[in-house]
C-alpha positions in Angstrom: -11.6 -3.7 24.4 -11.2 -2.2 20.9 -11.4 -4.0 17.8 -7.3 -4.2 17.4 -7.1 -5.6 20.9 -9.6 -8.1 20.1 -7.9 -9.1 16.9 -4.7 -9.6 18.9 -6.1 -11.5 21.6 -7.9 -14.0 19.2 -5.0 -14.4 16.5 -1.6 -13.6 18.2 -1.1 -16.7 19.9 2.2 -18.3 18.7 5.9 -17.4 18.8 6.9 -13.7 18.1 3.2 -12.8 17.8 2.6 -14.1 21.2 5.4 -12.3 22.5 4.1 -9.0 21.0 0.8 -9.7 22.8 2.6 -10.1 26.0 4.7 -6.9 25.6 1.4 -4.9 24.8 -0.1 -6.4 27.8 2.7 -5.3 29.9 2.8 -2.0 28.6 -0.9 -1.3 29.4 -0.3 -2.9 32.9 2.8 -0.5 33.5 0.7 2.5 32.4 -2.2 1.5 34.7 0.2 1.4 37.6 1.1 4.9 36.9 4.4 4.0 35.1 5.9 6.3 32.4 7.0 5.4 29.1 10.0 6.7 27.2 10.7 5.8 23.5 14.0 5.8 21.7 14.2 6.4 17.9 17.0 6.9 15.4 16.7 8.1 12.0 14.2 10.4 10.1 10.7 10.2 11.6 9.2 12.2 8.6 9.6 9.6 6.0 7.2 7.2 7.9 5.4 10.0 9.5 5.9 8.6 12.9 5.0 11.8 14.6 1.4 11.1 13.6 1.3 8.0 15.8 3.6 9.4 18.4 1.6 12.8 18.7 -1.7 10.8 19.6 0.1 8.7 22.0 1.5 11.9 23.6 -1.9 13.3 23.9 -3.5 10.3 25.2 -0.6 9.9 28.0 0.8 7.0 26.5 4.2 8.3 26.0 6.1 10.7 28.4 9.5 11.1 27.0 11.1 10.6 23.7 14.9 10.3 22.8 15.9 10.7 19.1 18.6 11.4 16.9 16.7 14.6 15.8 16.6 13.7 12.1 13.7 15.8 11.0 12.0 15.7 14.3 11.0 19.4 14.4 9.2 19.1 11.0 7.1 16.1 12.2 6.6 15.6 15.9 6.5 19.2 17.0 4.4 20.2 14.1 1.7 17.5 15.0 2.0 18.2 18.9 2.0 21.9 18.8 0.4 22.6 15.5 -1.1 26.1 16.7 2.2 27.2 17.9 4.4 26.0 15.2 5.8 28.4 12.6 7.9 27.5 9.7 10.9 30.1 9.1 10.6 32.5 6.1 13.9 30.9 4.6 12.3 27.4 4.5 9.1 28.7 3.1 10.7 30.7 0.4 12.7 27.7 -0.5 9.8 25.6 -0.8 8.1 28.2 -2.9 11.2 28.5 -5.3 11.5 24.7 -5.7 10.8 23.4 -9.2 7.3 22.0 -9.7 7.0 18.2 -10.7 5.6 17.5 -14.2 3.8 14.3 -13.0 
């Protein structure tokens, strides 16, 4: 068991924390039985960089499908999952180069 799992096992014993622990254990058991997981998201993912976590979960076969509103999904998730095959359009690259630079 990893250090995060050990921390949760030791400390998440009451109320919502205990429910989170139960949900995590059910998720692991579901995957161990060969089950598949779909995550549903709404809103921009790039702001919180959710693609960083989701890409790793996909690579480790922990997430099998995602439904999403699509806001910024191509910029974050697809870039992280298929970085070597991801290409930015010339229009987007040109717009970024033409943007004013910050004076901070």
